[in-house]
N, C-alpha and C positions, 0 to 999 in steps of 0.2 A: 481737447482728448473725451470721448463720449463716457460715461461710467461703465463699471461689469454690467449693472444691471439693463440700462442701456442698450448696449452692445446684444444682451441675452434676449433681448427683443425683436431686434434687427435679425439678428442670425434664428430664432426660430420663426419667423414669419420668413424667411429666406428658404427654408424647407421645402413648400409646399404654397401654392397660389391658393389654398384651403382655408390657411391659419392666418387667419387674419382679424378676428374678432380679440379680444382682452381674454375673451372665457377663454378660448381656443389654444390662446397662446400659453395661458396658466393649466391647461392640461395638458399640454404636449412637453411638460420638461419630467424627465425622469431622475432628476434627482434636486436636491432644495435650491431656490434662487429667489423666488416671489414670495410674499405673505398672505396676499392675496390679489384677488382679480382685481379690486380696486385699483390696488400698486400697480396692474400692468398698464391699467387705461392712465393714469397718471403718467406713467413713463412714455406710452405711445402720445399722448397729449404735448409733452415735452420736447418727443423728437420730431414729432409734425412742425412746431412751433421753430426747431432748429432747421426745419428742412430736410430731414434726413425720412421721411415718410410722408406720403402723399397719395391720398385715394387706397390706403389699405396695402400700399406697396412701397418699397423701399427706393428711394431716390438713385440716381445718378451719383449725388453728395451724400446718400448714404454711406453707398459702396467706395466711395473714396476716402471718406473719414476711415473705414477698417481697414483698407488698403494693405495698411502694416502692419496688421494683425493674421496674414494669411498664411496658410500653413503650407509648406513644401512637401514634406515629406512624410514618410514611413520606417520606422524599422520595427520588423518582426522578430523575436527572438526563439527559434526553434531549434536551440541546439540540444537541448537539454533531452532526456530519455532515461537514464541509469536510475529512474526513482521508479515511476510507476509501471513504464514498457516493461523494465528488466523483469517485472511479474505479470507481467498482465495475459490473457489470451488472446492478445494480436498480436503480438512481437512485431512492433511498427511504432513509428513515433508519434505524440500524443497528438499532434496537427494535422495528423492524418485519418483520424479518426472521422468516422462518416456520419452524418445525419440527413434526410431524406434525398440520397445521393449525392452529397456536396461535402467537401472534406472541411475542418472546421478553419484550417486557414487559407482553402479556397474562399469559404466566407467571408472571411474577413477582409480578404483582399477581393472581393466583389463588392463589400462594403465602401472599401477607402475608397473604391475606384467611383462607386456611384455616389460618393461625394466630392470628386474632385481632386483627390489624391492620386496621382498617375505615378509618381516615384515613390518604389517602395523596395525595400532591402530585406533580404532574408538572410539572419544567421542563422548556421545548420551543423552540424555534428552528427551526433548520433544517428547509424542507417543516411547519413547522407544523400546517397544516392538514391534516395526514394524520392525527393525534393528536386530532382535534377530537373524534373518535367514543368515547374512553374517558371522557368527560365523561360521554355520555347510557349508555353499556352498565356503565360499572363506578360511577359517580359520584365520578370521582376530579377532585381538585381540577387546575387549569391556570395554570400560572404563565408569563410569555413573557420567555424573556429576548432584551432590544432590541439585542443586540450581538454577532454571532457571532465580531468579532476576538478577544472576550476568550476567558479560558480557564473551567473549570468553579467556578473560585473565585465566578465572577462569579453563576453560575445556581445557588450556593449562597447568596449575598448577595441574591440577589432573592427568594428562598426564606426567608428568614431570620426573619420572623416565623412559619412553620411550624415552627421548631427547638424541640424540647425534649426529652424523650425519644425520639429518634429514630432510625431506621434509614435511613442514606444508602446508596442503589445506584444505578450508571451501567445504562442502558437494553440495553448489550449482555451482560451476566450473562447465565448460563447454570448453572443448578444440579440435578446430577442428581437430588438431593432436596430437599426441603423445609428450608433453614437458619436458618427463623426462627420464634420464637416470641413469646408473649405478654410474657417476664421476660428480662431482661437482666442480669447481675449489674454488669457498669463497662463503662466506654469503651472500642471497641476497632475493628481495622482487621483485615479476613480478609488473610490471606497464602497464596503456595504460593511453593514453592521451585520456582527454575528454574534450568537449568544453561547455557543462553542469554539472560542478561539482557541484553542491550545496548540494547537499548530497552525499559527497564523503570524504574520507580521502585524501589528498594529501603530496606530498614529498617536502623537499627541498633539494638539493642534491649539493656536491662539485663538482668541474671540472672532478675529476676522478669518479662520479657516487655515491661517500660513502653517504648513509644518515644521514644528521645534523638535520636533524625536520621532524617529521609528523603532519599535520596541518588541519585544515577544515574550510568552511565559505567561499571559493574561487567561483569564477565565473567558470572558465576554470582553467586546469595546469595538471600535472602529477600524477595522481590517484593510491592509494594502489590499486590493483587488484588483483584477483587469486592464484598464489601457491608461497611458498616460502622456501627458503632451509638456512637453520642454520646447522653451522661445529661443531665439538666436543668443541671446546674452547667458542666459542657464545652460546653452549647449559649451558655448566657450569656454565657461569656469568650469564646468565637467570636463571636458577634454584635457584640460591644462593638469586637474588635478590629476585626473586618472593619468595621464603620462608621467605624472611626478611620483605617484605612489602603486603601480600596479603590478610591481617586482615585488612587493612585500606579500607575502604568502598569507599574512593576517588578512589582506585586501583583497588577495583572488579568490577566496574563501566565501566572500560577500554577495549577499543579495543586491543588484545596484541601488535598488531602494534603500538596502542599509549605508550604503555607502554616501548616500544624498544625503541620510543622515549624518554621518562624519562631519558634514561642512555644511548641516542646517544653516547656520549664524549668516553663511555666506552666499546661499541659494535663497530666493521667492520662491517657493514652490507651496500650491494650496491644494485643499482635499476637493475632491466633488462626490459626496453619499450618492448612490444608486439605493433602489428599492433591490432589496435580496431576489426580487424575481425578473429584474430586468438582464442582471450580470451574473454570467456562471464563469467559473472556471474549474478547474478538478488536480487537484497533486493525488489524491488517493483514488484508488480501483472504487469507493465506496460511493465517489462524489460524482460519477459518471451517474448513476441514477437519478439525480436532480434533474439532468437534461434527458426530458421525455424522447424516447426512441433511440437513444445515443447507444444505450448497451447493447441490444438486440442486433439493431442495425450494424457493429461491427464485430459480433463473433464470428467466426468465422463459418464459411457454409460448412466446413465439417462437422463442425458443433451443432449447428441446427439439423445439420442431415442426421446425423447420430441419436438427436432425441426424437427426431419423426421416425428413425427406423426402428429403433428401441420400444416405444411405448405408440408405434400406432398411429401417429396422429399427423394432423397438417404444421406446418409454421403460424398460422393464423391462430393455431389453437393454444399458443402457448402465452401464457398471459402470467401477473402478477410476480415481476423478476425481483426479485431481494438479493444484492449481494452482500454477502458476510463478511466480516473480519473474523473469521476464526482460522485457527492454524496457523503455523510458524514456515510453512512451506510449500502452502496451497493458495489457491484460488479457489472460492467456492460461491456459486449463487444457487438460490434455490426457485423455482417455479410450478404454475399448476398447470396440470392437464388435466381439462374432464373432471374437474374439482378437488384432485387430489394434490397435493403438494410434493415434490420431490427436490432432491437437491443432485446438482451437479458440480462434480471436481474438473479442474483442469490443473496439473501441476504444475508448480512452480519451478523458476530454473533453479536457483539453490539447492532445491531437493535433488537432482539428481546425485551427486557427489556421494550420498549414503543410502539410497533408496534402490533397492532392486525391482524393477515393477514386474518382471516374472515370476519373483516370489511373492511380488502382492496378489498378482492375477490366481494364481493356485489356489493360496490361503484364502484369499477371500470366498470362492466355490466351495473349498471345504467347510471354511465355517457356516456359511447358508448350509450345506449339507448335513451338517451336526446342530444345527438351528443358533449356533452359537452368536450369530448374527443374522437376523431375520430381514434386514433392509434392504440387503442386496437386490439391485435390480438388474444391474449390467456393469461391467470391467472388463478393458484391455491392457495392454501389457505397453501400450504408449501411456497410460497412467490416467486416460479417460475414466472418469466413474458415475453411473448413478444409481441414488441409492431412494429409496422411500423416506421422507421426512418426516421423524417423529416428531409430533405435537405433542405439548405439553409436558414435556420432559421434566422431571424433577432435581431440583438443583441438589447435588451431592456435595456441597460444601458444607463444611460439619458433620457430614456421613460417612463418606468415604471412610474409610480407614476404620471409623468410629463405630459405627452398625455393623457388629461380628455378623447377623446374620446375612446381610448384603453382600459382604468379604465372602461368604462360605457359598452364596449363590454366584458370586462369579467365578470362583473356584471351579464351582462343577461345570459351568459353562468353556474354562478352559479345558476342562480332562475330557470332554467332548469332544473337543477341537482336536486336542492331542489324540486321541483314540481313532481318528480318522486320517489324521496324518502321518501315523508310522509305517512302517516296511513301505515307502513311496518306492515307486520303479523311479530309476535314474534319480534318486537322493540327492546324489552327487552334486548335480547340478545347481540345487538350493542348498547348499551349505550354506552356513553361517556361523564364521566361529567369532564370537564377542571379541575377544581379544587381540586378534585380528584386524579386525573393522575398528576397533578404537585407537590403535596404533597408526595405520591412515589416517584418523581425523587428528591425531594428535602430531603428526608430519605434516597435515597441511596447514593447519593452526601455526605451526612453528616457522612458517615461513614469513608470517606477521608480528610472530608472538615473540621469536627467540628459542632458544633449546626447549623445550617442555619435557623433554624425556630426562634432560638433566635439573628441572625446576623440582620433577614430582618423579627421581629418582629413587627414591625409598618407598613409595607407594607402588612404582612398577615392578619393583622386586617381589612386593608381596602379592600384588596381584596374580603375575607370573605363574610363583610357586602355588598360589590357592588354586587357580586352573586344574595345577599336574594333580594336584590330591583331590580335587573332586572328580575328574577323570579317574581315577583309582576306582569309583566306584561302582562303576559299568553301569552307568544309568543308560538305557537304551535311550537315542535321538529321536526327535520327531518336529514334526512342522511346529512352529510357534510363533504367536503373537511378535513377541519382544518387546512391545511398547504399552501395559497394559497399564493407564493411569486414570484418573478420574474424568479427564477429557475423553477419553475413549472409550466408555460404559455411558450407555443410555439409559436410563430407568423411568417406565412412565409407571400408569396404577397398574398395567396389565400386560408390559412386555420389559422383557433385557436385555440389551444387546451389545457385546463388543465390536468396537466398530475400527476403523481405521488401521489398516493390516500392511501398511506402506515398508513396515520394518521386519516386515516377516521372514522367517527362513526355516532351515532344516536343523535343529541343533537342541541344546540340551534342554529338557522340561524345563528344569529348575530355574533357567531365565529367566520366564516366563512371569516370576513372582517378586522382582526387583520391586515395584510398589505395589505390592498386593500383601506380603508380610513383614515388607521393611516398610511400613508406614511412617509418618511424624511421630507418632504416639507411641508407639510398639518399643518395646524393649525385646531383644533378642529371643528371649527362652521364655516368655509371656506365655499363658494357658491360650489367649488370644489365635495364636498364631497356630497352635496342636489343634485348636478347633478347625481351622481355615482347611490346614492340610488334611483333617480328617474328613472333612468336604469332600477334600479333590480326591483322595485315596479311597474313599469309601469308607475307610478302617481306619485306625489310629497309624499314625506314622511313628515308624521308627525312631532308631537312635540315629542311626547313620543317613536315612530318609529326610531327620530333622537338619543334620549338620549340613548334608548336600543342596538342599533346596535352601539355606541362607547362604552357603556358599555362593552359590551364583546369582544369588539378589544380590552378593555385593558387588562380584563382575558386571553385574547389570547398572548397579549404578556407577562404577567406575566410566562404564562407556560412556555414559551419560555426562561426566564430565568432559570427555573430551569430545563429546556434540557440542556443550556451552562453550569451550573455548574455539572450537570451529565455527560458531554463527558470531561471537565475538571478533573473531579474526576477520570475518566478510562484515564486519557493523553492521548485523544484525544481534540486535540485541537477546540476550537468554535469560533476561529479568534476576531474580535470584537463584535462579536453580543450580547454578554450579555451586555454591557452597555447601546448598540444601545435598546433592549429590556424593560432595566430597568427604561428608559428616559421615553419611550413611554406611559410602562401601567403607570407608577404615573402621568404623565401629562394627560392621558386619565381618570384615574380614579376619580383625583381630581375634573377634571370638571366635571363629572357626579355625584357627591356624591353631591355636591351643590345644582344640580337640581333635584335629587331624596327625598333629604329631603323638598324641597319644595313641591314635589308634592306627597311623603307618609310621611311626617314626620319623626322625628329620632327613629332610630330602634339600636338594640345594634347588 
């Protein structure tokens, strides 16, 4: 039997009639195999001596020698979609993203066919009907994964009858050049070294490159990436282990590579490390920009058309796309038109439960009128929005709350907005009751977390009583932002804008001060709060106004306890906000209730 490196010489020469010299063989590899051109020359000489190469061509004896290493088929895993697709601007499976008029999955099918791999199976689930065309167009086998809650080990289990000498691919792979071949020497998984590997699976290997373990959590390292190949013997063992263990919920939640790791002692699988500029995949929307042309090529025509319509430009003028990881409910990207940078927002799916786009649309336009937000360019009730991108914004961490002059400036912006939002025609259409909205979030979160109203029974009694007291103050309602915080205040050397009006509604103006006068370092009755309220009113606040604004700040923070619970119930992190909001709401409510009871007496 020939050695691995001898095999790689033969296989590389078979790729093209032009690859004959040791130099070209050495340069043609996109993964580590040979130490030097001289080593390749020695290997060629050895193969010629064995009769496997003659006249710079692979002989029939050479083909016979590697015949047992022939790849039989390929399985493409395309069942997923609940990760990136659930929040994407595309609303389609990742495998159907297009580049240069070709979907990613079809590019892989084409590359497999060009390499001589005709038997291809695609495992589908998420929006499976969109993949059906592959059967007629490419003659592939389609298998359905019936359970999207299980990880891709279950997809591989569904395709177990197709496993033999098999390539295994993910639908979101993109290869600059064709990595496939009719022949493979042994089982391997492609890898790429990454400096930022926090969200990746990594491998530990021995000196021969055999995989010893697959793990996660490292800052950097050699990451599982792209395609794999499993030979007939490994496939036999893999199917046996899957049949024995697939019903274990701890197994069905694994990536198939993690399942391999569980039995690494019994599997001879090796790494094949590629350069980072050859092999791509994307698990997050930010990674799409690594593949030139993939982002704009898949933004819907409606979005491109909207950019051009609003900014009076042509599609080819849209340049310098940067996808942002900002916001817990939306997908955003910036782009440049004629030298000016803008930001485009497309609403994420999970936001629709607690955001009223009609309210936001009106509030955004009122904010522009009041010069509370001068970044505004365009918004519509679907949630699509275009804004000017503020360059060189100050980092407000350690400044917001602490810098009273900044908070006073924010208060003045809020007041200007509140002034243009009073006495709205049909104001009831925009009505926003924070307690009701919070109840909705608690009810929805309770479906996954149990009866949260019972868990927080004492606090709910407190908040409902507090709202009754505050409403006795008779404060006129107006259009409110309802989510003014450090992330929604942009400050440059010359501008100050309050942005992101998604939670807007017609309600009590005190609610807008939840994270303005109830900051982490503020005590309830300290002078800083009175200074901020004086900036808002244009005069010192009365005692009743002080209590009222603090009461609605408590209600504001209680709403965000519900928001955090809801986010956690749909498996989206709220970080450490839940505890912060809980502490703030209780502290404020207890202070206000004591004073309201003296003012109005005890109420139920």
